[in-house]
C-alpha positions, 0 to 999 in steps of 0.5 A, a space after each residue: 641712466 640716472 645714478 642710484 647712489 642713494 640705494 647703496 649708501 651709508 649716511 652719516 648725520 652731522 649736527 653742524 653746530 655740535 660737530 667741530 668748532 674750527 674757529 674756536 668761538 664755541 659753536 661747531 661750523 662748516 669748517 669743522 665738518 670739512 676738517 673731519 671729512 677724512 674721518 667720516 669717509 674712513 668710517 665707511 660713510 658715503 654721504 653726509 646729512 647736515 643739519 641746518 646751517 642757515 641764518 637763524 635765531 637758533 631757538 630750535 637748533 637752526 630749524 627756525 630759519 630766518 633766511 634760506 639763502 644765507 649761511 649763519 655767520 656762526 657756522 661760516 660763510 658761502 665760501 666755507 660751504 663751497 670748500 666743504 662741497 669740493 673737499 667732500 666730492 674729492 673724497 666721494 662723499 655726497 652732501 644732503 642738506 635740510 630743506 625746511 619748507 613746513 615753517 620759518 622763524 618769526 624773524 624771517 623777512 616774509 613773516 615780518 612783512 606779512 604781520 604788518 599789513 593784511 594787504 602785504 604780498 607776504 600775507 598769504 605766505 602764512 596761515 592766518 585766522 580771525 578765530 582758530 578752527 574748533 578742531 585742528 591737529 595737536 601740537 608737535 610738542 605737547 606740554 610745551 605748546 598748548 595749541 597750534 594757533 597763536 595770536 599776533 598783536 601786530 597782525 591782529 590775527 591768529 597764525 598757525 604753527 604746528 611746531 613752536 609758536 616762534 615757527 609759523 607754518 608756511 602756506 604751501 598752497 600759495 603759488 608765490 611760496 612755491 616760487 620762493 622755494 624754487 629759488 632756494 632749491 636752485 641756489 643750493 643745487 648750483 652750489 653742488 648739494 646731492 640731496 635735500 632732506 624734507 623736514 616734517 614732510 607729512 605735515 608739509 603735504 597736508 599744508 599744501 593740500 589745505 589740510 587734505 594730504 591727498 590734495 597736497 601730494 602734487 607738491 612732492 611731484 612738483 619738487 621731484 620734477 623740478 630737481 630732476 630736470 636740473 640735477 638728475 642725481 639729486 635726491 629728496 629724502 622725506 621725514 615721514 612718520 606715517 603708517 607703512 600703508 601710506 608709504 606709497 603715497 609719498 613715493 608715488 610712481 617713482 615721481 615723488 620722494 626718492 627716500 623715506 625715513 621709516 619710523 615704523 621700522 625704527 619703533 619696532 626695532 627698539 621693541 624687538 631689542 627691549 624684548 630680545 625678540 626679533 618677531 616684532 621687527 620681522 613682522 614690521 619688515 614684512 608689513 612694509 610695501 615694496 618701494 618703487 624701482 627707484 625708491 628706498 627706505 632710510 633706517 636709523 637707530 638714533 637721530 637728533 630727536 627723541 625715540 618716537 614710540 607713537 603707534 606702538 600699543 601702550 604695553 609695547 611702549 611700556 616694554 621699551 620705556 622700562 628697558 631703555 628709559 625708566 627715569 621720568 626725565 628720559 621721557 618727552 612730549 608724551 611719546 618718546 625717549 630723549 636718549 643716546 644709543 650707548 647708555 640705552 644699551 648700558 654701554 655694552 659694546 657687543 649689544 650695540 654692535 648687534 644693533 648696528 648689524 640689525 640696522 645694516 641688514 634692513 632693506 634700505 639705506 642706513 643712517 648713523 648719527 655722529 658720536 654713536 659710532 664711539 658710544 657717546 651719551 646724553 645730557 639729561 640736564 639739558 632741555 627737551 631734545 638738547 639732551 642728545 645734542 652735545 659736542 662731538 668727543 674727539 679726544 681727551 683734551 680741553 672741551 673734548 677737542 671740539 673747541 678751544 673756546 672757554 667752557 662757558 662759550 660752548 654751544 652746549 657743555 661737553 659730557 664730563 661726568 659718568 661712563 660716557 664722559 669725554 675722557 673715557 669715550 672719544 674718537 682718539 681712544 676708539 681708534 687706538 683700541 682694536 676692538 672698540 665700537 668704532 672699529 667694529 662699526 667701520 668694519 661692518 660699514 665697509 662690508 655693507 657697502 659691498 652688499 649690492 643685493 640690499 640696494 637692488 634686490 628682493 628680500 624675505 624674512 627667514 624663520 629660524 624658529 628661534 624668537 631671538 634671531 633676526 634673519 633676512 635673505 636678499 637676492 639679486 641677479 643670481 647673487 644671494 645674501 643671508 644676514 643673521 643677528 641674535 638679539 639675546 645674550 645667549 648663544 644659539 644654534 641656527 639651522 638654515 636650509 633652502 632648495 637652492 642653497 649649496 654653500 654659505 660663505 662668511 662675509 662678516 661676523 662678530 668673531 671668527 667662528 670657523 677658519 674656512 668661513 664656509 658652510 655646506 647647506 643645509 647648515 647648522 651653526 652657532 651664533 653668539 649672544 648678541 652676535 651676528 653672521 653675514 653670508 653670501 649664498 652659493 646657489 644651485 644652477 639647476 
């Protein structure tokens, strides 16, 4: 039987370049990640999602790949990667790496050869046109790029780029490109990675179908089969920002993606937080089609990009922006907020912990971004998404313990001013303080790992008739779980009843509510403002 480790996991997202600098050259590296594996495991994480470490000009934080088979010297070498994988395995940590198939850097050998000669075998690796089509998709970065087509003087043609002009789109309908991708996959599988995150998967599928996503899904089938035949436990995690009604296209019949990053739940989660009303999130959860047996969602609060508000109505977007990003400099790409979690919640530890309680109670696997567990902030003086990509704050020493390099050599300045400054917000201080966000989140993560019902069971939203309460129940193999969060800052009394309920036994809470931790059903009990309570349910046998 194939392992389904990903369905009961907690994923910790690490920006390789910003996490820890082991060789003190100013840039985070693989050695720095390896140095802190014990910390990550102690947090409760069971898997690490590494952002790109491939050879790169680093104009897009490594997503502009120059060679998929080389590690950029600034991040280390192949031996560093092997050591990281080995040490992670010893700690029971899986490693998920980025597989960026949608585009390359303009500096990639393939593009450099392609632009020289129309008859080059590499010409078909990319998408060219003598004249751009009259209608095409809008660029991913409006305000930065005006079109998805740019002229190349050497090629004497236009080339397509959904993202930046220095990231030409790969022609995923070209068999030779697929063969190249297979080489890349086999290389990293042999080294021992446990999964691939498919960047921009929805755009990737369209390119494979020459603009028609329906014709491009066969690429996902092929990748799934290719990976499963070689390493059955290896997963494909897709970045797929599409309506939930289309999720099934990406999961297939358990023969495409294993996991899908649910943007729909993320957007409605923040709408609920902004309104202190759980109903938008509850409605979104109920609107998610049930994934196939061997598939699941992946959910997060914040990641390395902007908080994308597309698909919310204008009034809904305004509610989120008013609450979490009222300053113009916080808004980006005409669609989202370039902010970290803690400052969005005004550094209110109780409120942030509540948000994580909601995240951990959602169907699917939670993803925690590095630094959010201690309440790191953003640097809005940096351009675009770089605002949320700053060095990890380990302690109050020079450069926040990230690096001993001179300050002007750091890949990005550490946050040295404001309430989220590194002397105030860091791992060392969080470890000492008994009620820090770090301790609350670690406790929550460990409790969540024991909740097998979430990864394997069925779920349903429980209507408590209190708008601020998000309540969800899971059932699996005669076991049941009830998870409740209060999105408002006012204490409420919650009533829970069910014909099959005998007893509620407290599993986790924001505070000790009752010494016994047991409530007889039907039950009426308090939940603090921004509080949360998780219960196992003793079911009647009749």
